[in-house]
C-alpha positions, -999 to 999 in steps of 0.1 A, spaced: 356 -246 -892 362 -270 -864 331 -292 -865 306 -293 -894 277 -316 -903 296 -337 -928 323 -346 -903 297 -353 -876 279 -377 -900 311 -393 -910 323 -400 -875 288 -409 -861 292 -446 -867 323 -449 -845 308 -431 -815 297 -451 -785 263 -445 -769 275 -415 -746 289 -398 -777 256 -403 -796 237 -388 -766 261 -359 -767 253 -353 -804 216 -352 -796 222 -328 -768 244 -306 -790 218 -306 -818 192 -295 -792 214 -267 -780 222 -256 -816 185 -255 -824 175 -236 -793 194 -211 -772 228 -217 -788 211 -208 -820 206 -173 -807 243 -167 -803 264 -151 -829 272 -173 -859 309 -181 -854 334 -202 -872 359 -218 -847 391 -214 -866 423 -231 -852 435 -197 -840 403 -193 -819 403 -229 -808 437 -228 -792 426 -200 -769 393 -215 -758 407 -239 -731 425 -209 -715 393 -187 -718 373 -215 -702 397 -220 -673 400 -183 -667 363 -175 -668 355 -205 -646 375 -187 -620 365 -154 -603 400 -139 -606 401 -124 -642 415 -91 -630 428 -61 -651 464 -73 -648 455 -108 -661 435 -92 -690 466 -73 -698 487 -105 -699 461 -120 -723 461 -89 -745 499 -88 -747 499 -125 -758 475 -115 -786 497 -87 -798 525 -110 -810 502 -137 -825 495 -139 -862 457 -135 -859 433 -122 -884 417 -90 -873 383 -106 -868 399 -134 -847 417 -109 -825 386 -88 -821 365 -119 -812 390 -129 -785 391 -94 -771 353 -95 -769 356 -127 -749 380 -111 -724 359 -80 -718 352 -79 -680 321 -58 -686 306 -83 -710 318 -118 -700 309 -149 -721 274 -161 -715 267 -193 -697 256 -207 -731 289 -198 -746 308 -214 -716 287 -246 -720 295 -248 -757 332 -244 -750 330 -271 -724 313 -295 -747 338 -288 -775 368 -295 -752 353 -326 -736 348 -342 -771 382 -331 -785 396 -366 -783 429 -350 -772 446 -364 -740 457 -339 -713 493 -349 -704 502 -332 -671 538 -342 -672 543 -319 -703 563 -288 -696 533 -266 -704 503 -289 -702 475 -266 -712 494 -249 -740 503 -283 -756 468 -296 -751 454 -265 -768 478 -266 -798 472 -303 -803 434 -297 -803 436 -268 -827 458 -288 -850 444 -322 -844 450 -333 -880 487 -327 -876 513 -341 -852 521 -310 -832 543 -311 -801 558 -276 -801 547 -252 -775 529 -220 -789 549 -191 -773 518 -170 -770 499 -197 -750 531 -204 -730 532 -167 -721 497 -168 -707 502 -201 -689 534 -189 -671 522 -153 -663 488 -164 -650 503 -193 -631 478 -218 -646 484 -253 -632 469 -286 -642 450 -287 -609 431 -256 -620 415 -273 -649 418 -311 -648 385 -313 -629 369 -291 -654 376 -311 -685 363 -346 -691 391 -357 -713 416 -385 -711 442 -375 -685 478 -386 -680 481 -373 -645 512 -364 -626 514 -363 -588 541 -337 -587 561 -316 -610 599 -318 -613 606 -283 -624 624 -275 -591 651 -296 -574 645 -304 -537 683 -307 -532 687 -271 -543 660 -259 -519 675 -279 -491 709 -263 -498 693 -229 -493 679 -240 -459 712 -256 -448 730 -223 -457 766 -224 -443 759 -254 -420 760 -280 -448 793 -295 -435 777 -301 -401 743 -312 -412 751 -336 -440 772 -360 -418 745 -358 -391 718 -368 -415 739 -398 -426 744 -407 -389 707 -405 -380 698 -427 -410 715 -456 -393 695 -484 -377 705 -472 -342 683 -441 -348 653 -459 -362 621 -447 -347 598 -474 -332 568 -475 -310 582 -485 -276 555 -492 -250 572 -481 -218 591 -450 -208 619 -472 -195 625 -487 -230 622 -452 -246 647 -437 -221 672 -465 -226 671 -461 -264 675 -423 -262 703 -426 -237 723 -447 -261 716 -424 -290 728 -394 -270 761 -411 -263 765 -419 -300 759 -382 -309 784 -371 -283 810 -395 -295 806 -380 -330 813 -346 -316 779 -330 -319 773 -324 -282 803 -300 -279 797 -282 -311 787 -249 -295 817 -249 -272 850 -233 -280 877 -255 -298 898 -260 -266 868 -278 -251 861 -300 -281 838 -278 -301 837 -253 -330 823 -223 -312 795 -224 -338 762 -217 -321 741 -214 -353 754 -248 -365 745 -263 -331 710 -249 -336 708 -267 -370 719 -299 -354 692 -295 -328 664 -289 -352 675 -318 -375 674 -342 -346 637 -334 -343 633 -353 -376 644 -384 -356 625 -381 -323 614 -354 -299 628 -371 -269 663 -374 -283 662 -337 -293 652 -326 -259 676 -349 -241 704 -335 -264 693 -299 -257 692 -304 -219 726 -321 -217 746 -299 -242 725 -268 -246 711 -261 -211 736 -279 -188 767 -274 -209 755 -240 -221 750 -228 -185 786 -237 -177 799 -221 -209 778 -189 -206 775 -183 -168 807 -198 -156 843 -187 -160 875 -204 -171 878 -224 -139 844 -240 -147 851 -244 -184 884 -262 -178 870 -285 -151 836 -295 -167 830 -286 -203 849 -314 -221 832 -340 -199 798 -324 -205 804 -323 -242 813 -359 -245 785 -370 -222 808 -384 -195 794 -358 -171 756 -360 -174 738 -329 -161 705 -312 -158 692 -277 -156 672 -271 -124 654 -238 -128 616 -243 -128 598 -248 -95 564 -262 -87 552 -228 -75 573 -207 -98 574 -215 -135 578 -185 -158 587 -162 -128 623 -173 -124 631 -143 -103 607 -155 -77 621 -190 -72 623 -200 -35 653 -224 -35 681 -207 -15 719 -208 -19 733 -194 14 770 -187 16 786 -199 49 819 -180 55 832 -203 82 833 -233 58 837 -212 26 808 -231 11 773 -226 -2 743 -244 13 715 -253 -12 680 -257 4 645 -262 -7 624 -242 19 591 -262 16 577 -293 -2 562 -272 -31 594 -252 -37 610 -282 -54 625 -281 -88 601 -298 -113 600 -311 -149 638 -313 -148 651 -332 -179 679 -357 -171 669 -357 -134 670 -395 -133 704 -398 -151 723 -367 -141 753 -366 -118 752 -328 -115 727 -300 -118 729 -263 -126 706 -250 -98 690 -216 -99 686 -202 -64 684 -170 -44 720 -163 -35 723 -150 1 757 -136 13 760 -120 48 723 -119 52 717 -100 19 698 -116 -10 716 -108 -42 690 -124 -64 689 -155 -86 723 -171 -94 733 -205 -109 753 -230 -88 767 -264 -98 754 -290 -74 764 -327 -75 735 -351 -74 750 -386 -76 783 -404 -70 801 -423 -97 780 -454 -90 747 -434 -96 737 -433 -60 720 -401 -48 741 -379 -25 731 -370 10 704 -343 11 692 -349 -25 657 -363 -32 646 -370 -67 612 -383 -79 603 -394 -114 576 -372 -131 562 -403 -147 544 -406 -180 537 -374 -199 517 -365 -230 549 -369 -250 587 -369 -247 586 -401 -226 621 -409 -236 632 -379 -214 637 -386 -177 619 -356 -162 619 -355 -125 614 -334 -93 643 -325 -71 645 -314 -35 676 -302 -16 680 -304 21 710 -283 32 732 -296 5 768 -282 9 789 -273 -22 822 -254 -25 821 -217 -31 838 -223 -64 807 -240 -77 790 -207 -81 789 -199 -118 804 -165 -113 805 -147 -146 781 -120 -135 784 -123 -97 810 -138 -75 820 -143 -39 857 -136 -31 879 -154 -6 870 -129 21 833 -138 17 823 -106 0 799 -105 -29 808 -86 -60 793 -79 -95 802 -56 -122 765 -51 -128 753 -32 -98 716 -31 -106 701 -65 -95 674 -64 -122 698 -57 -150 721 -84 -136 693 -109 -136 682 -102 -172 718 -101 -184 724 -135 -169 692 -150 -184 700 -133 -217 730 -155 -222 706 -185 -223 684 -171 -251 700 -195 -275 679 -223 -259 647 -203 -265 656 -199 -302 664 -236 -304 630 -244 -290 614 -225 -319 636 -243 -344 628 -277 -329 590 -271 -329 592 -259 -365 611 -291 -375 582 -311 -359 558 -292 -381 580 -299 -412 580 -336 -405 543 -337 -400 538 -318 -432 560 -342 -452 541 -372 -439 507 -356 -446 517 -344 -481 531 -377 -491 499 -394 -479 478 -369 -498 497 -376 -530 489 -413 -527 454 -414 -511 424 -411 -534 389 -402 -524 356 -395 -543 347 -389 -579 315 -380 -597 319 -409 -621 324 -444 -608 342 -454 -641 369 -428 -635 397 -432 -610 391 -414 -577 408 -381 -572 440 -376 -551 430 -357 -519 459 -334 -526 440 -321 -556 411 -308 -535 412 -270 -528 404 -275 -491 434 -299 -488 457 -276 -505 447 -247 -482 452 -268 -450 487 -281 -461 503 -256 -485 496 -225 -463 516 -240 -434 543 -251 -459 548 -215 -469 549 -204 -432 574 -231 -424 598 -217 -450 593 -181 -438 598 -191 -401 629 -212 -410 648 -181 -423 638 -157 -396 651 -182 -369 683 -187 -389 688 -149 -390 680 -146 -353 703 -173 -341 731 -158 -362 725 -124 -346 725 -139 -312 758 -157 -318 774 -124 -328 757 -102 -303 770 -83 -273 753 -65 -244 744 -35 -266 718 -54 -287 711 -84 -265 678 -70 -252 664 -65 -287 673 -101 -295 656 -113 -263 625 -94 -275 626 -111 -309 633 -145 -294 603 -142 -270 580 -132 -298 591 -158 -324 593 -187 -299 557 -180 -289 544 -175 -325 562 -204 -340 555 -230 -313 518 -220 -315 520 -224 -353 537 -258 -350 511 -272 -328 482 -260 -350 500 -273 -381 506 -307 -366 470 -310 -356 459 -301 -392 483 -327 -406 469 -353 -382 434 -345 -394 444 -344 -430 455 -381 -427 422 -391 -411 422 -422 -390 456 -431 -403 470 -400 -387 458 -413 -353 478 -445 -355 511 -444 -336 529 -463 -364 524 -433 -387 544 -410 -363 520 -380 -363 506 -388 -328 541 -390 -315 551 -356 -331 519 -341 -317 526 -353 -282 562 -342 -283 557 -307 -297 528 -299 -275 551 -290 -245 571 -265 -267 544 -239 -261 552 -238 -223 588 -247 -218 616 -222 -221 588 -198 -211 550 -200 -213 539 -185 -247 513 -161 -233 538 -147 -208 566 -145 -234 545 -127 -260 537 -101 -234 574 -98 -225 581 -92 -262 553 -65 -263 569 -48 -233 602 -47 -252 585 -31 -282 569 -5 -259 603 2 -243 618 10 -277 587 31 -286 590 51 -254 627 58 -261 619 70 -296 588 90 -286 606 107 -257 636 115 -279 647 151 -279 658 148 -315 637 169 -338 641 143 -366 627 115 -344 597 136 -336 590 143 -372 594 106 -381 568 97 -355 543 124 -367 550 114 -403 541 77 -397 509 87 -380 500 110 -409 508 84 -435 487 58 -417 457 81 -416 461 89 -453 462 53 -462 433 43 -440 410 70 -455 421 65 -491 393 45 -510 417 39 -539 440 19 -516 414 2 -494 395 -11 -524 424 -19 -547 422 -56 -556 444 -59 -587 468 -89 -587 499 -67 -591 490 -48 -560 480 -77 -539 512 -96 -548 534 -65 -542 558 -71 -512 556 -33 -505 519 -37 -498 526 -67 -476 552 -48 -456 531 -17 -452 501 -38 -440 522 -57 -414 540 -26 -403 507 -7 -400 492 -33 -377 523 -34 -354 525 3 -354 488 9 -347 488 -16 -319 519 0 -304 504 35 -305 470 23 -291 484 2 -262 508 29 -252 480 54 -251 458 31 -230 486 26 -205 493 63 -203 456 70 -197 455 46 -168 486 59 -152 474 95 -155 444 84 -133 468 72 -106 465 35 -115 499 18 -107 518 8 -138 516 -29 -129 478 -27 -128 478 -7 -160 497 -35 -178 472 -61 -164 444 -41 -180 459 -43 -214 472 -79 -214 451 -91 -244 462 -60 -263 499 -68 -255 494 -104 -268 481 -91 -301 510 -66 -304 535 -94 -298 520 -115 -325 519 -86 -350 555 -79 -343 566 -115 -349 548 -117 -382 563 -85 -394 597 -96 -383 594 -130 -400 582 -116 -433 609 -89 -435 636 -115 -427 623 -137 -455 623 -109 -480 659 -101 -471 668 -138 -477 650 -140 -511 672 -111 -523 702 -133 -519 689 -162 -540 710 -165 -571 686 -188 -591 658 -168 -608 636 -199 -608 640 -204 -570 637 -167 -564 603 -169 -582 592 -199 -562 602 -184 -529 585 -151 -539 553 -171 -541 558 -187 -507 564 -152 -492 533 -138 -509 512 -167 -496 525 -161 -461 518 -123 -462 484 -126 -477 474 -154 -454 484 -132 -424 464 -103 -437 434 -125 -444 436 -143 -411 435 -109 -394 409 -95 -418 385 -86 -389 412 -62 -375 421 -46 -408 384 -41 -416 378 -26 -382 406 -1 -388 393 7 -423 426 -4 -438 409 -27 -463 374 -30 -476 352 -60 -477 359 -63 -514 396 -63 -509 393 -89 -481 375 -112 -505 401 -106 -532 429 -115 -507 410 -147 -498 407 -157 -534 444 -150 -540 454 -172 -511 434 -200 -526 449 -194 -560 484 -193 -547 479 -227 -529 467 -242 -562 496 -227 -581 520 -243 -556 502 -276 -557 524 -292 -585 555 -284 -564 542 -296 -531 562 -328 -530 594 -309 -539 587 -283 -512 584 -309 -484 614 -328 -498 632 -295 -497 631 -296 -459 658 -322 -462 643 -348 -439 660 -382 -443 637 -408 -458 642 -430 -428 626 -404 -406 594 -400 -426 589 -435 -439 556 -449 -424 530 -474 -435 511 -445 -452 541 -427 -466 564 -451 -486 593 -430 -498 
């Protein structure tokens, strides 16, 4: 028996006053309602299970699958029959332990005189064994308790607030290695990324608060040249022009630069991705030979003049004209009116040349938007005749980038300056294109620039990663509140609300990382046959991920309180820099609708197919959806094994995308049947299209992440990444619970169970949170701040 009167009397003299008070309370309980309980001797075999029972029953998540784990652990243990039967009574969900029993367990644990050592490999198992055998020196893990601790995912932060015992706390576990996680993220780009990280850790890349845009621009300009000299600018170009022809590696360089500074990242992207990329993707060998090397080593500074004051997302409607003059064999670039100027053009104050998007007019015929190289300044930096540039001034962020407005007044350039991969003017002054349809030609031309849109998503995600790293490291050092003034205040990372606000976005960051890696690889290997599908995916993911990044950074700023508002702690800078990502390279609300239209195009093709098999497939998915929706066993199923099953996640995400596709297509069809023009029909379903685009991107992201996890060789890391994927999927379902409830896909009970599982997963990942943010691979110099010493 654990505690009997003789032992209490023997130890009474060495107790302090609180302990004496406890004994009085315990005597009261024993003489009153505890006396009505069954008379039970707490043997060592029972004692070792009590901490687990208390932790489990203090939670609302003791599901059938968890009971089976507990039962399986009992089967292999050497218990007496009465001990095993007693424990089974305690885990009966129809007859849970009474409040009095729970209180007695709590009091026994609190006065165990056994420290809880969180750095132990299996903290609760060792605590329980030491307590049950307190007269012996036991440091060997009980395999049955270990089995429960592992399979139920019990972590110190689940119970260290419950037990009033001496605690040897641990801020973070070291079970996983951040370097191994980082290697998974770097993938095949390690040879490019590792030297870059070493370079950006140099003092010349140190981030500081610089009060004026002039100081910021000068600093970024010098950093850009240093990157170019190291060969990073030309990386995406072919080897004969100083590069490696590796677009995915270039994308990784781009997103790693975001760890340093947003202004540097965008200046880098404008010079090498947009300006250099436009020459590489829209020009021909003549342009490559003449300009690419100089662009790649930053000797030729350029800009990308697409957006206009009155035409942002609608590139096809830009007003700048490029009129071919046969007599002089030249092209005249002209801004028709004051508000038709190019605007927000990065590098406008530094560039000596611009890639200008304008309506190409040949022999009086407008052949649509084409790109033309237009010199802006001479070698001394003086603006050329007919060019007017005005500084955009201070912005919310990215003040190290020299954004400006540009006007052209009858600026004459040679015919050869037309980037003529998709449309050319011959020596006789005749226009020719292998793509006869102007619309198809326009989208084919812009499709070659989709890499920039993918990089925007990657850059925004890196901003979120950096903010998360700072917020997590702050939360692992900042303490706040406690119920007892004598006890050290708690780490804010140990509060469930803090875990939810930071660990959910960590999981999303990992999922989004791998879908973007997959997409940029597909883009690099694509041809015209699958380019439109990639454009659809890029539009959806760029929108979803940049929205996520902004929300995540705001959450991180708030999670750091007033410290997050201070410039020196970098979060305000990250917030200001990433804000614009939602609207450049395409406004998100416009892009997400573009993605939805791409989905509808594919759906229309499938639905209108003459193939009998395709029709059966369509009918089969509808029937399957109906059976699932009206199946109470499915809609009410709340078991852990089901909720953690990736098949359930995929089915739920597919169902939403499929259901939204069917319903928006039906709405559009109903409008057009009434004679409403298709353009107006699409306007009537705009909000519907936005939801479809979001659903598509989340399904796309989760499936890509699942595919990636199958390639992980380490079982430990596969287990960890499985939890991250599960947290992502359940978070998405819970965040959209209203929609799933409206459709009858889940019940209220299931929705609550999903919410509980999201919270539980965050707490299970809590011990590894520092490892997870270190796994992003951010150099220490980039996240060291007054509140995050690393």
